[in-house]
Backbone as CSV, one residue per row, in Angstrom:
resi,resn,N_x,N_y,N_z,CA_x,CA_y,CA_z,C_x,C_y,C_z
1,MET,0.851,-1.209,0.015,0.003,0.021,-0.038,0.898,1.345,-0.023
2,SER,0.596,2.204,-0.774,1.358,3.331,-0.981,1.026,4.394,0.239
3,GLU,2.086,5.081,0.563,1.788,6.083,1.591,1.206,7.317,0.993
4,ILE,0.141,7.877,1.540,-0.482,9.023,1.131,-0.769,10.036,2.256
5,PRO,0.170,10.856,2.501,-0.025,11.813,3.644,-1.157,12.758,3.513
6,GLU,-1.775,13.064,4.649,-2.909,14.062,4.690,-2.273,15.491,4.590
7,GLY,-2.992,16.513,4.106,-2.470,17.856,4.167,-1.722,18.147,2.840
8,LEU,-1.611,17.236,1.930,-1.086,17.590,0.590,-2.138,17.476,-0.369
9,TRP,-1.829,18.066,-1.680,-2.733,17.992,-2.797,-2.027,17.062,-3.840
10,TYR,-2.929,16.391,-4.456,-2.470,15.265,-5.387,-3.090,15.553,-6.853
11,SER,-2.271,15.133,-7.873,-2.839,15.301,-9.196,-2.976,13.851,-9.793
12,ALA,-3.795,13.756,-10.884,-4.025,12.468,-11.622,-2.748,11.869,-12.088
13,GLU,-1.644,12.669,-12.272,-0.285,12.335,-12.862,0.520,11.774,-11.835
14,HIS,-0.055,11.642,-10.494,0.746,11.169,-9.393,1.847,12.213,-8.882
15,ASP,1.487,13.367,-8.899,2.440,14.414,-8.302,1.736,14.987,-7.007
16,TRP,2.577,15.359,-6.118,2.037,15.941,-4.773,2.387,17.414,-4.743
17,LEU,1.624,18.092,-3.971,1.912,19.599,-3.831,1.592,19.977,-2.253
18,ARG,2.611,20.540,-1.736,2.454,21.062,-0.363,2.373,22.630,-0.329
19,ILE,1.395,23.237,0.157,1.459,24.677,0.135,2.044,25.243,1.459
20,GLU,2.990,26.338,1.181,3.630,26.876,2.260,3.558,28.387,1.900
21,ASP,2.518,29.121,2.462,2.290,30.555,2.081,2.013,30.572,0.646
22,ASP,2.684,31.419,-0.129,2.425,31.557,-1.565,3.373,30.600,-2.449
23,THR,3.922,29.577,-1.718,4.854,28.736,-2.447,4.313,27.342,-2.449
24,GLY,4.468,26.581,-3.593,4.055,25.265,-3.632,5.391,24.366,-3.808
25,VAL,5.461,23.451,-2.848,6.581,22.444,-2.926,6.054,21.218,-3.600
26,MET,6.804,20.548,-4.602,6.234,19.386,-5.213,7.188,18.426,-5.526
27,GLY,6.618,17.226,-5.772,7.403,16.002,-6.083,6.461,14.993,-6.612
28,ILE,6.988,13.715,-6.699,5.971,12.622,-7.208,5.733,11.784,-5.963
29,THR,4.574,11.132,-6.061,4.042,10.380,-4.942,4.761,9.013,-4.716
30,ASP,4.492,8.548,-3.510,5.010,7.222,-3.183,4.538,6.188,-4.300
31,TYR,3.339,6.227,-4.696,2.855,5.309,-5.686,3.686,5.404,-6.913
32,ALA,3.877,6.716,-7.317,4.587,6.899,-8.706,6.068,6.371,-8.580
33,GLN,6.705,6.650,-7.466,8.098,6.073,-7.418,8.079,4.614,-7.332
34,GLY,7.046,4.072,-6.667,6.995,2.480,-6.598,6.831,1.958,-8.029
35,GLU,5.953,2.621,-8.884,5.710,2.061,-10.179,6.930,2.294,-10.984
36,LEU,7.663,3.411,-10.860,8.801,3.614,-11.758,10.042,2.640,-11.335
37,GLY,10.148,2.372,-10.150,11.258,1.455,-9.642,12.420,2.371,-9.241
38,ASP,13.590,1.808,-9.292,14.841,2.555,-8.814,15.114,3.729,-9.757
39,ILE,15.018,4.960,-9.179,15.264,6.182,-9.888,16.804,6.495,-9.989
40,VAL,17.282,6.705,-11.084,18.731,6.919,-11.308,19.142,8.331,-11.721
41,PHE,18.204,9.086,-12.263,18.524,10.350,-12.828,17.217,11.265,-12.886
42,LEU,17.454,12.443,-12.602,16.414,13.485,-12.788,16.785,14.647,-13.586
43,GLU,16.020,15.134,-14.547,16.249,16.292,-15.219,15.305,17.357,-14.704
44,LEU,15.755,18.355,-14.071,14.779,19.440,-13.457,15.140,20.693,-14.030
45,PRO,14.123,21.556,-13.965,14.184,22.883,-14.681,15.094,23.832,-13.856
46,GLU,15.392,25.084,-14.306,16.126,26.098,-13.678,15.325,27.057,-12.861
47,VAL,15.934,27.514,-11.810,15.409,28.627,-11.071,15.041,29.819,-12.017
48,GLY,13.889,30.325,-11.866,13.412,31.454,-12.644,12.624,31.087,-13.825
49,ASP,12.611,29.808,-14.160,11.785,29.243,-15.237,10.253,29.460,-14.824
50,HIS,9.347,29.671,-15.765,7.897,29.726,-15.486,7.339,28.504,-16.043
51,ILE,6.444,27.806,-15.185,5.790,26.641,-15.661,4.346,26.832,-15.512
52,GLU,3.570,26.106,-16.441,2.129,26.172,-16.525,1.486,24.836,-15.976
53,GLN,0.413,24.956,-15.312,-0.303,23.755,-14.811,-0.369,22.592,-15.804
54,ASP,-0.144,21.422,-15.438,-0.157,20.177,-16.276,0.915,20.133,-17.417
55,GLN,1.814,21.045,-17.408,2.991,21.135,-18.240,4.073,20.225,-17.805
56,SER,4.910,19.694,-18.644,6.088,18.943,-18.264,7.095,19.838,-17.800
57,TYR,7.706,19.678,-16.687,8.802,20.453,-16.240,10.099,19.757,-16.100
58,GLY,10.146,18.400,-16.443,11.379,17.721,-16.346,11.096,16.242,-16.608
59,THR,12.178,15.436,-16.360,12.004,13.970,-16.574,12.581,13.267,-15.343
60,VAL,12.111,12.049,-15.178,12.670,11.182,-14.082,13.078,9.901,-14.902
61,GLU,14.254,9.425,-14.688,14.833,8.287,-15.349,14.990,7.183,-14.281
62,ALA,14.288,6.043,-14.508,14.431,4.947,-13.720,15.079,3.769,-14.406
63,VAL,15.401,2.712,-13.673,16.165,1.588,-14.346,15.463,1.067,-15.619
64,LYS,13.988,1.050,-15.424,13.197,0.347,-16.482,12.427,1.443,-17.398
65,THR,12.542,2.727,-17.170,11.783,3.757,-17.910,12.083,5.103,-17.689
66,VAL,11.689,5.930,-18.600,11.867,7.430,-18.515,10.384,7.988,-18.487
67,ALA,10.094,8.839,-17.568,8.803,9.504,-17.524,8.930,11.035,-17.376
68,ASP,7.951,11.747,-17.940,7.816,13.128,-17.742,7.320,13.436,-16.326
69,LEU,7.628,14.660,-15.835,7.221,15.134,-14.593,6.198,16.329,-14.971
70,TYR,5.003,16.252,-14.357,3.960,17.363,-14.665,3.667,18.139,-13.455
71,THR,3.617,19.454,-13.732,3.329,20.285,-12.520,1.842,20.461,-12.342
72,PRO,1.475,20.307,-10.989,0.001,20.428,-10.749,-0.478,21.933,-10.650
73,VAL,0.437,22.823,-10.627,0.044,24.242,-10.515,1.023,25.080,-11.429
74,SER,0.567,26.306,-11.756,1.420,27.210,-12.459,2.235,28.162,-11.558
75,GLY,3.357,28.586,-12.009,4.075,29.541,-11.233,5.566,29.688,-11.706
76,GLU,6.350,30.480,-11.044,7.734,30.691,-11.184,8.524,29.698,-10.212
77,ILE,9.560,29.009,-10.842,10.380,28.142,-9.990,11.363,28.941,-9.189
78,ILE,11.323,28.826,-7.851,12.185,29.644,-6.978,13.274,28.787,-6.254
79,GLU,13.074,27.493,-6.435,14.153,26.617,-5.831,14.043,25.288,-6.485
80,VAL,15.210,24.661,-6.776,15.284,23.219,-7.288,16.091,22.427,-6.286
81,ASN,15.619,21.196,-6.032,16.366,20.355,-5.216,17.554,19.708,-5.845
82,THR,18.742,20.519,-5.981,19.868,20.123,-6.603,20.594,18.847,-6.021
83,GLU,20.176,18.502,-4.883,20.785,17.272,-4.075,20.441,16.011,-4.997
84,LEU,19.192,16.150,-5.679,18.708,14.983,-6.367,19.469,14.720,-7.607
85,THR,20.218,15.687,-8.142,21.124,15.495,-9.384,22.228,14.585,-8.957
86,GLU,22.625,14.598,-7.693,23.723,13.731,-7.249,23.207,12.425,-6.663
87,ASP,22.071,12.504,-6.019,21.490,11.241,-5.371,19.973,11.218,-5.608
88,ALA,19.598,10.764,-6.842,18.216,10.669,-7.162,17.512,9.651,-6.395
89,SER,18.126,8.675,-5.817,17.461,7.667,-4.931,16.612,8.184,-3.732
90,GLN,16.917,9.534,-3.446,16.112,10.080,-2.351,14.600,10.137,-2.735
91,VAL,14.234,10.158,-4.043,12.934,10.117,-4.404,12.297,8.768,-4.038
92,ASN,13.071,7.687,-4.227,12.523,6.369,-3.770,12.459,6.316,-2.254
93,ILE,13.430,6.789,-1.561,13.520,6.582,-0.204,12.611,7.510,0.652
94,ASP,12.409,8.760,0.195,11.642,9.711,0.934,10.989,10.701,-0.024
95,PRO,9.969,10.187,-0.745,9.281,11.032,-1.757,8.659,12.303,-1.320
96,TYR,8.242,12.354,-0.062,7.541,13.523,0.476,8.399,14.360,1.292
97,GLY,9.640,13.960,1.530,10.549,14.767,2.242,11.775,15.174,1.489
98,GLU,12.896,14.475,1.688,14.117,14.734,0.955,14.001,14.613,-0.530
99,GLY,13.001,13.847,-0.971,12.821,13.716,-2.385,11.856,14.684,-3.125
100,TRP,11.704,15.919,-2.435,10.995,17.009,-3.129,11.756,17.432,-4.340
101,MET,11.118,17.877,-5.405,11.757,18.235,-6.569,11.977,19.852,-6.807
102,ILE,10.828,20.518,-6.791,10.911,21.964,-6.952,9.977,22.714,-6.070
103,LYS,10.353,24.005,-5.942,9.445,24.990,-5.199,8.935,26.003,-6.159
104,VAL,7.758,26.371,-6.174,7.232,27.276,-7.140,6.401,28.500,-6.355
105,ARG,6.664,29.705,-6.846,5.773,30.813,-6.446,4.581,30.784,-7.203
106,LEU,3.384,30.428,-6.571,2.107,30.187,-7.196,1.692,31.452,-7.973
107,SER,1.210,31.295,-9.120,0.726,32.449,-9.925,-0.777,32.396,-9.826
108,ASP,-1.529,31.341,-9.573,-2.919,31.157,-9.594,-3.303,30.197,-8.542
109,SER,-3.571,30.575,-7.305,-3.886,29.651,-6.223,-5.210,28.856,-6.432
110,SER,-6.024,29.352,-7.266,-7.337,28.753,-7.524,-7.132,27.422,-8.251
111,GLU,-5.949,27.206,-8.861,-5.639,25.931,-9.535,-5.709,24.689,-8.559
112,ILE,-5.489,25.029,-7.291,-5.392,23.968,-6.327,-6.804,23.230,-6.190
113,GLU,-7.851,24.062,-6.475,-9.279,23.496,-6.383,-9.512,22.363,-7.344
114,GLY,-8.573,22.226,-8.292,-8.783,21.065,-9.347,-7.999,19.889,-8.907
115,LEU,-7.306,19.903,-7.669,-6.386,18.800,-7.300,-7.221,17.963,-6.252
116,MET,-6.776,16.769,-5.908,-7.271,15.850,-4.998,-6.599,15.960,-3.681
117,ASN,-7.525,15.772,-2.571,-6.945,15.562,-1.219,-6.449,14.177,-1.123
118,ALA,-5.974,13.769,0.116,-5.434,12.413,0.269,-6.551,11.337,0.136
119,GLU,-7.724,11.607,0.631,-8.799,10.620,0.467,-9.122,10.394,-1.000
120,ASP,-9.266,11.403,-1.721,-9.748,11.295,-3.142,-8.738,10.684,-3.978
121,TYR,-7.359,11.038,-3.735,-6.308,10.413,-4.352,-6.219,8.800,-4.139
122,GLU,-6.500,8.529,-2.919,-6.510,6.997,-2.497,-7.561,6.387,-3.246
123,LYS,-8.917,7.013,-3.344,-9.929,6.450,-4.171,-9.603,6.241,-5.515
124,MET,-8.928,7.144,-6.170,-8.450,7.039,-7.516,-7.461,5.896,-7.751
125,LEU,-6.513,5.680,-6.888,-5.621,4.570,-6.918,-6.439,3.219,-6.745
126,ASP,-7.335,3.187,-5.819,-8.148,2.031,-5.546,-8.830,1.628,-6.853
127,GLU,-9.528,2.586,-7.414,-10.347,2.354,-8.651,-9.424,1.972,-9.824
128,SER,-8.208,2.365,-9.911,-7.396,1.988,-11.042,-6.831,0.617,-10.883
129,GLU,-6.881,0.093,-9.694,-6.378,-1.302,-9.490,-7.504,-2.265,-9.633
130,GLU,-8.747,-1.870,-9.736,-9.826,-2.802,-9.929,-9.923,-3.248,-11.352
């Protein structure tokens, strides 16, 4: 069973978002990292880049596949977890902590309304396994 912390927002693409004032911290969910397998490399954007909701902002490379990373909200990237370029395995070990990927200054906080809470995300996962 995948870990799904309360208090975060989730997208259908298996990304999570934690709101801290006007900033969104994001990464991929425990479910996503489990499906990908051992993550060996991440390609992340640059600080100052502007991203739009549901747009690809980078890629995650695992032993068995490469997948795009999609942002659940729009905004300007204000911080990138550069530690992951040296040790991408943190995404597997601690996806909601040390495995965070980017921090974004939100440009439209109403976009959060289209995301799922932990309960709704868990329902979506349960339905996809049926």
